[in-house]
Phi, psi and omega in degrees: 000139181290117182298328181301327179293320179294318179299318178293320177304313180293323179295320178294321177298313184290323184267339177081004181200161176293321181293319178295318178294323178301315180293319181295319185271343182075030176234167184288155179297319176300325178294320177300312179299321179294320178300316181295317179297318179296318180295314179298321180293318182292328181271340185070031184227153170263114187268338183228149169258116182276133179211177180297330182275358178128207184251118178248143181296137172280178178298320179295319179297320179298324181289336185260348190297320181296320179292324178296320179292325176296319176299320181296318179297319180291324178295321178296318178297319179299314182295320180295316180294321178295316180295322180292342181271357184288130175247021180252124182283342181285137179143191183256153177231132182250117184244134177239142178205171179296165181300316182292315179297319180295322185277325191245338183253320190279326186310310179294326179293318181291328175296319178295320179297316181292326177292322181285327182229076185295344180278354180264125175267132188251128173247122181248123180250110178274110187206126178279351178270155182281104176294150186274102178291335182291334179253017176063031170297334175205157176271322182227137177237141172248115188231155180263022174211157181273118177297149185249355181296140183294334186274007182251146173258127182235148178218123177282124186248340181187181173226141181257116180279141185232144178211172176279133184221160170208155178282156177299326179301313179296314183295326176294327182275325189238356177085170181267132170289134182269329181227168178299324180298333180293341181301331181294344180258010182239163174281127180247148176252127181225182176274162182269281181270336178286126183261018183302313182296317180297318179295321179294321179294319178298320179296334179268005178086018180249116180271145179186177178222171183298338180292346179284346180269123178289330177232137180225132174203145176265355177275116187292329178290320176293321176304313181296320180292323176297319179297315180297324184285351180091024181290333182169193178267134181221187185234120183211169181292137179299326181301318180291319181297319180292325183295322184269333171079350181258010182244133181249139175285148181230159169047067180300339178289344177274090186275102179270127181300146176294152176264119178291144179248120184246136174258129191224142171212170178280142185297335178293341183265005185293339179264000179282118185300317182295314182289322178296320178297317180291321177300314181295318181295313180296318181299317180292316183293315180292325180294333181278345185287139177269098187252000000 
């Protein structure tokens, strides 16, 4: 049986539509539809009930879904072992990191990596969500938390210091807060659905709710642009603030814990020459940065 048909079947199940599966797999919607038709024809079964709301599993599809997922897990293990056995440095490497790290820290490092290893093609995925290394969504991840899965290799390479900041434009208009209590009289920038800032504030003994933020966004790049534009007082990495020079640190007594930076890959890839080379290069470059 053609594994691609099973892979498409699972994508349609997970996304609920042909268009969603098309986007997930990076193939055309007609190809997705053709795969489903071929699979149903080869099995002599109707796997989906088509409706206005999308594609729902039929009874036959429901009976087969667990076996299809088991096949997917075995295929992932096969791909990981094959990739880990590669002794050729030529090829592509897929790296994932947060939006801020991808936009402001990695570009010069990746340029140096490509100059040192021109045979390596680099794919950078800017994503604040934890990509699944076990299913090869990425080869290497840079994360601000230590992954706990047993099948991953992790290495702490640095720490990102964070502080309270505001742009000079904002401070000229609204003044400097003198104490932590003064923050209640200022415009604050926070996250929307992500409660990281609120949890961090609670850990520091500051109670609050999302309503205390005059501006809210979960997109870290937009958050940074709001801070630069003078929208309010926010919390950002000291490295970024120093780089741009128009942002001032505030309230040094508000000691925000550093964010650890972890370099992570799947243990099956530890013998892959290309990935090991990139891991070492990234670890050394990130470790030297004064963050």
